[in-house]
C-alpha positions as CSV (number, residue, x, y, z in Angstrom):
1,M,-84.3,15.1,-7.4
2,T,-86.9,12.4,-6.6
3,I,-87.0,12.1,-3.1
4,Q,-88.9,8.8,-0.6
5,I,-90.7,10.7,2.5
6,V,-90.6,8.8,5.3
7,P,-91.9,10.6,7.9
8,D,-92.9,7.9,10.4
9,T,-90.8,8.3,13.8
10,S,-91.4,4.8,14.4
11,L,-88.9,3.2,12.5
12,V,-85.7,5.0,15.0
13,P,-84.0,2.1,16.3
14,N,-84.0,2.3,20.2
15,T,-80.4,2.6,20.2
16,I,-80.9,6.9,19.3
17,A,-80.6,9.1,21.9
18,T,-80.3,12.6,20.7
19,E,-82.7,14.3,19.3
20,R,-80.0,14.7,16.6
21,E,-79.6,11.3,15.8
22,R,-83.1,11.1,15.4
23,I,-83.3,13.6,12.7
24,E,-80.7,11.7,11.0
25,H,-81.8,8.6,11.0
26,M,-84.9,9.8,9.1
27,L,-83.1,12.0,6.4
28,L,-80.9,9.3,6.0
29,R,-83.6,7.0,5.1
30,A,-85.4,9.5,2.9
31,V,-82.7,10.9,1.0
32,P,-80.6,8.4,-1.2
33,A,-77.5,11.0,-1.9
34,L,-76.7,11.4,1.6
35,K,-75.1,9.7,4.0
36,P,-72.8,9.5,7.1
37,L,-69.7,11.6,6.0
38,E,-66.1,9.4,6.7
39,A,-62.6,10.1,6.4
40,T,-61.9,7.8,3.5
41,D,-64.8,10.2,1.1
42,G,-62.0,12.1,0.0
43,H,-62.7,10.9,-3.4
44,R,-66.8,12.4,-3.5
45,F,-64.9,16.1,-2.9
46,A,-62.2,15.7,-5.4
47,P,-64.4,17.3,-8.8
48,Y,-66.2,19.9,-6.5
49,K,-62.7,21.3,-4.9
50,A,-61.3,24.6,-6.5
51,G,-59.2,26.1,-4.1
52,G,-61.4,27.7,-1.8
53,F,-61.9,27.1,2.2
54,M,-64.6,24.4,1.4
55,P,-65.2,22.3,0.6
56,S,-62.9,19.7,2.1
57,V,-63.2,16.2,4.1
58,L,-61.5,18.3,7.3
59,G,-63.9,20.8,6.5
60,F,-66.9,19.5,6.4
61,M,-65.9,17.2,9.6
62,L,-65.6,20.7,11.2
63,Y,-68.8,22.5,10.4
64,C,-70.9,18.9,10.3
65,N,-69.5,17.5,13.3
66,G,-71.6,15.0,15.8
67,Y,-68.7,15.5,19.2
68,S,-70.6,18.9,19.4
69,L,-72.3,19.1,22.6
70,R,-74.6,21.6,21.2
71,G,-75.8,18.4,18.7
72,T,-74.2,15.4,19.5
73,S,-74.3,12.0,17.0
74,R,-72.5,8.5,17.7
75,H,-73.9,7.4,14.7
76,C,-72.4,10.4,12.2
77,P,-69.9,11.2,14.4
78,N,-68.2,13.5,11.7
79,G,-71.5,14.8,9.8
80,L,-73.8,13.8,6.8
81,L,-72.6,14.4,3.3
82,F,-74.9,15.0,0.4
83,E,-73.5,14.1,-2.9
84,D,-75.4,13.2,-6.1
85,G,-72.7,13.3,-8.9
86,E,-73.4,17.0,-10.1
87,T,-74.1,18.6,-5.8
88,L,-72.2,18.6,-3.0
89,F,-72.9,19.8,0.5
90,G,-72.9,19.0,3.9
91,V,-75.4,18.8,6.8
92,G,-75.0,18.8,10.9
93,I,-77.8,19.1,13.2
94,F,-77.1,21.6,16.7
95,R,-78.8,23.7,18.5
96,K,-77.5,27.7,19.0
97,T,-76.7,26.9,22.6
98,L,-76.6,24.5,25.2
99,E,-79.6,26.0,26.9
100,T,-82.3,25.3,23.9
101,P,-84.8,23.1,23.6
102,V,-84.5,24.1,19.6
103,W,-82.5,21.9,17.1
104,H,-81.5,23.2,13.5
105,V,-80.8,21.9,10.5
106,M,-77.8,23.3,8.8
107,V,-76.1,23.3,5.6
108,S,-72.8,23.7,4.2
109,G,-72.4,24.4,0.5
110,P,-73.6,23.7,-2.1
111,W,-71.2,23.3,-4.5
112,G,-71.4,21.8,-8.1
113,A,-74.4,22.3,-10.8
114,N,-77.9,23.2,-9.8
115,G,-77.2,23.6,-6.2
116,F,-79.8,26.2,-5.2
117,A,-82.7,23.7,-6.3
118,K,-80.6,20.9,-4.7
119,V,-80.8,22.4,-1.4
120,D,-84.0,23.8,-1.4
121,A,-85.5,20.4,-2.4
122,F,-83.4,18.7,0.6
123,I,-84.7,21.7,2.4
124,R,-88.2,21.1,1.4
125,Q,-87.9,17.1,2.6
126,V,-87.0,18.3,5.6
127,R,-90.0,20.3,6.8
128,A,-91.7,17.3,5.2
129,L,-90.2,15.0,7.9
130,G,-91.4,17.3,10.3
131,V,-88.7,19.8,11.3
132,T,-90.0,22.9,11.4
133,S,-87.3,25.1,13.3
134,E,-85.5,27.7,11.1
135,V,-82.8,25.6,8.6
136,F,-79.0,27.8,8.2
137,V,-77.3,27.4,5.0
138,R,-73.2,28.7,5.1
139,H,-70.4,29.0,3.0
140,L,-72.0,30.8,0.4
141,T,-71.0,33.2,-2.0
142,G,-72.1,36.6,-2.9
143,A,-73.9,35.6,-6.0
144,Q,-75.8,32.5,-4.4
145,R,-76.4,34.4,-1.3
146,Q,-78.7,36.6,-4.1
147,Q,-79.9,33.6,-5.6
148,F,-81.5,32.4,-2.0
149,L,-82.8,35.8,-1.0
150,A,-84.3,36.0,-4.2
151,H,-86.3,32.6,-3.8
152,G,-87.1,33.9,-0.4
153,Y,-84.7,32.9,2.0
154,R,-83.9,35.8,5.0
155,T,-80.2,37.2,6.0
156,V,-78.6,35.9,9.1
157,E,-78.9,39.4,10.7
158,E,-82.7,38.6,11.1
159,S,-82.3,35.4,12.9
160,P,-78.2,35.7,14.0
161,W,-76.5,32.2,14.9
162,C,-75.0,33.9,17.8
163,E,-75.7,37.6,19.5
164,T,-72.2,38.9,18.8
165,A,-70.9,36.6,15.9
166,P,-74.4,36.6,13.8
167,S,-72.6,34.4,11.2
168,E,-70.2,32.3,13.7
169,D,-66.7,32.3,12.5
170,E,-68.0,33.4,8.8
171,T,-68.8,37.3,10.7
172,Y,-65.4,38.5,9.8
173,N,-63.9,37.3,6.5
174,H,-59.7,38.4,6.4
175,K,-59.0,34.3,5.7
176,R,-56.8,34.2,2.1
177,I,-52.9,34.4,2.1
178,R,-50.3,34.2,-0.7
179,L,-47.6,32.8,0.8
180,A,-45.5,35.2,-0.9
181,D,-47.0,38.3,0.0
182,I,-45.4,37.3,3.8
183,I,-42.5,35.3,3.7
184,G,-39.5,35.2,1.1
185,T,-36.3,32.7,1.1
186,G,-34.5,31.3,3.8
187,H,-35.5,28.8,6.3
188,G,-35.5,29.2,10.3
189,A,-34.0,32.4,11.6
190,N,-32.8,32.7,8.2
191,L,-36.4,33.2,7.0
192,E,-37.2,35.8,5.0
193,I,-40.6,37.8,6.3
194,K,-41.8,40.3,4.4
195,T,-43.2,43.9,4.9
196,L,-46.6,43.4,4.1
197,A,-48.2,45.9,1.4
198,G,-51.4,48.3,1.7
199,D,-52.8,51.0,3.5
200,E,-52.4,49.7,6.7
201,S,-49.7,51.4,9.5
202,R,-46.3,49.8,9.0
203,G,-46.5,49.0,12.5
204,H,-48.9,46.7,11.2
205,R,-47.3,45.6,8.2
206,V,-44.4,44.7,9.7
207,K,-45.6,43.3,12.9
208,A,-45.7,39.3,12.0
209,R,-41.7,40.0,11.1
210,M,-41.2,41.9,14.6
211,V,-43.2,38.6,16.4
212,Y,-41.5,36.1,14.6
213,N,-37.9,37.6,15.7
214,R,-39.2,37.4,19.3
215,F,-40.0,34.4,19.3
216,T,-36.7,33.3,17.6
217,N,-35.1,35.5,20.6
218,F,-36.7,33.4,22.9
219,L,-35.6,30.4,21.7
220,D,-32.2,31.0,21.3
221,R,-32.2,32.8,24.8
222,N,-33.6,29.5,26.5
223,E,-31.5,26.7,24.4
224,L,-35.1,25.4,23.0
225,T,-35.8,23.9,19.4
226,F,-39.4,24.0,18.4
227,A,-39.8,20.3,16.8
228,I,-42.5,20.2,13.9
229,R,-43.5,16.9,12.4
230,D,-46.4,15.2,10.7
231,Y,-49.6,14.2,13.1
232,T,-50.7,10.8,13.3
233,L,-53.0,9.0,15.5
234,A,-50.0,8.2,17.7
235,D,-50.1,12.2,18.6
236,L,-54.0,11.8,19.6
237,E,-53.4,12.4,23.2
238,A,-51.8,14.8,23.2
239,G,-53.5,16.6,20.3
240,E,-56.5,16.5,22.4
241,Q,-55.1,17.4,25.8
242,L,-53.5,21.0,23.4
243,V,-56.9,21.2,22.1
244,R,-59.0,21.0,25.5
245,H,-55.9,22.9,27.2
246,H,-56.2,25.7,24.7
247,F,-60.2,25.8,25.7
248,S,-59.5,26.2,29.1
249,I,-57.3,29.9,28.7
250,L,-59.4,30.9,26.5
251,K,-61.6,34.4,27.0
252,N,-64.0,34.7,24.0
253,P,-64.7,31.2,23.0
254,V,-68.2,32.6,21.2
255,G,-69.8,29.4,21.7
256,S,-67.1,26.7,20.8
257,T,-65.6,23.7,22.6
258,P,-63.0,21.6,22.4
259,E,-65.3,19.3,21.4
260,D,-65.8,20.6,17.8
261,Y,-62.5,20.1,17.0
262,M,-62.3,16.1,18.1
263,S,-63.4,14.9,14.7
264,L,-60.3,16.2,13.6
265,V,-58.1,15.4,16.0
266,R,-59.4,12.0,15.5
267,C,-59.3,11.4,12.0
268,N,-56.1,9.3,11.1
269,P,-54.2,11.5,8.7
270,A,-54.2,8.1,6.2
271,A,-57.5,7.8,5.7
272,V,-57.7,11.1,4.1
273,G,-54.2,10.3,1.8
274,D,-51.9,12.6,0.5
275,Q,-54.7,15.4,0.7
276,H,-53.9,15.8,3.9
277,F,-51.4,17.9,5.6
278,G,-51.1,17.8,9.9
279,R,-48.7,18.8,12.0
280,I,-47.9,18.8,15.5
281,G,-45.1,20.9,17.5
282,F,-43.3,20.5,20.5
283,L,-41.2,22.8,22.8
284,E,-38.0,21.0,23.6
285,R,-34.7,21.1,25.5
286,E,-33.4,18.0,25.6
287,R,-30.6,18.3,28.6
288,D,-33.6,18.6,31.2
289,G,-36.1,16.1,29.5
290,I,-38.7,19.5,28.6
291,R,-40.5,18.5,26.2
292,M,-44.6,20.9,25.9
293,P,-46.9,20.3,23.4
294,A,-47.0,23.5,21.5
295,L,-48.6,23.7,18.2
296,L,-51.3,21.7,16.3
297,F,-52.7,22.3,12.5
298,L,-55.0,20.2,10.9
299,C,-55.5,21.4,7.3
300,E,-55.5,19.9,3.6
301,K,-55.7,20.7,0.1
302,T,-58.7,22.2,-1.6
303,D,-56.6,22.3,-4.8
304,A,-52.8,21.5,-6.2
305,K,-51.6,24.8,-5.1
306,T,-53.7,25.7,-1.9
307,V,-54.1,24.6,1.5
308,A,-57.1,25.3,3.9
309,M,-56.9,25.3,7.6
310,Y,-59.4,24.2,9.8
311,A,-57.5,23.5,13.4
312,T,-55.0,26.1,13.8
313,F,-53.8,25.9,18.1
314,A,-50.6,26.9,19.4
315,N,-50.0,26.5,23.5
316,R,-49.9,30.0,24.6
317,D,-50.1,29.2,28.6
318,Q,-46.9,30.8,29.8
319,D,-47.6,29.4,32.9
320,M,-47.1,26.3,31.6
321,L,-43.5,26.8,30.9
322,P,-41.3,25.2,33.8
323,A,-39.7,27.7,36.3
324,T,-35.7,27.2,34.6
325,I,-37.7,29.1,30.9
326,D,-37.2,32.7,30.5
327,P,-40.6,33.8,28.8
328,T,-39.8,36.9,27.5
329,G,-40.7,36.5,23.8
330,F,-43.0,33.4,24.5
331,S,-46.2,35.4,23.6
332,G,-45.4,35.3,20.0
333,I,-45.6,31.4,19.7
334,S,-49.0,32.1,17.7
335,Q,-47.8,34.0,14.5
336,Y,-44.5,32.2,14.8
337,S,-46.3,28.8,15.0
338,Y,-48.1,29.9,11.6
339,L,-45.4,31.3,9.5
340,M,-43.1,28.0,10.5
341,L,-46.0,26.2,8.5
342,F,-46.3,28.9,5.8
343,Q,-42.7,27.9,5.1
344,Q,-43.5,24.2,5.2
345,L,-45.9,24.9,2.7
346,R,-44.2,27.2,0.4
347,D,-41.1,24.3,0.2
348,M,-44.1,22.1,-0.5
349,G,-44.9,24.1,-3.8
350,I,-48.3,25.1,-2.0
351,E,-48.3,29.1,-2.8
352,Q,-51.6,29.9,-1.0
353,V,-53.3,29.5,2.3
354,D,-57.0,29.7,3.7
355,V,-57.1,30.3,7.1
356,G,-60.8,30.5,7.7
357,G,-63.1,33.6,8.7
358,S,-63.4,34.8,12.3
359,E,-66.4,35.2,15.1
360,T,-63.9,38.3,16.7
361,E,-62.5,41.3,15.7
362,D,-59.1,40.6,17.3
363,L,-58.7,37.4,15.9
364,D,-59.4,38.8,12.4
365,K,-56.7,41.7,13.1
366,F,-54.0,38.7,13.9
367,K,-55.3,37.1,10.3
368,R,-54.4,40.6,8.4
369,Q,-51.5,41.2,10.2
370,L,-50.2,37.5,8.6
371,G,-51.3,39.3,5.3
372,A,-54.8,37.7,5.3
373,A,-57.1,39.2,2.3
374,E,-60.7,39.2,2.6
375,V,-62.5,36.7,1.0
376,P,-66.4,37.0,1.7
377,S,-69.0,34.2,2.9
378,H,-72.1,34.3,4.1
379,W,-75.3,32.8,5.6
380,V,-79.3,32.6,4.6
381,V,-81.8,31.3,6.7
382,A,-84.6,29.2,5.0
383,P,-88.1,29.8,5.4
384,L,-89.9,28.5,8.2
385,G,-91.9,25.8,7.2
């Protein structure tokens, strides 16, 4: 791959205010196959999709995003996309924490042919441009990880991204759910929630059904409906409020903030096209005007039979319920939300979903109770320049 080197920082325009923007500007000038990611780039992803969690437009927006407080970019708010007709990967630039002054280039991928060679050449150009800090590569298969390690890259355990979650949300990897394993026939109160197979205790294997029934009883007892519909930009304010409130009550965000999801919330589903699957839900009781934002799921098809889930928020704050509502059973809203979306996807002909990895063991357990199987994903750290 031939890449022009332009290390002259005098080329940086006056509109650049953050270190991320400065590095992005240099990279865009130096690497012809690199461009700002846009919602309309779906056609560039199509040849590389193979039914996994990644790659996808929304996936790159999440992991390369420029809304992050740890790496803000006004010019490339969705991050950077490398695609040369043969290889695809995403690029973001972040600090590990808000307090550290050290900036790191982060590569998501690669997918396609000659992936290692393309990423390795890209990182060499990053070094030539004067970026000497650690570069991280994530979303690797086991075989890809071994290839990188064989060429002098290090394991992420040698330089963890986060102390409690070395590989961020790829630290735990129960994420692939075959819908037929967890839901059967029916809809609503008549939806069949199956007993999971496996070696777990029966209490674990029937947890989803128990929670679904408990939340269904909550709705019936309070004469509430759970209205779920397509997410559009008209819902942006409600969606953003739901995400921000979620983080305001979250006990263990593991370094995440609401801004990490703003690229997804503010993305126009119409621009992504028929690959986008977005839903917003409200708890409603018409007689007294109750209408509370309760669910936001933003997802994308990664093949004809698979959907990957990138933003999955359910409003679990019992304190937001009006005094006229009995909260018994409300705690089941998260699993109920997943199962309702699974039913909709089943009806669309989707056979499996990938809900992504987890930073914490508790979240990983929650996904296992929905039938998630383990699909490992890995990080490596590039040699220092």
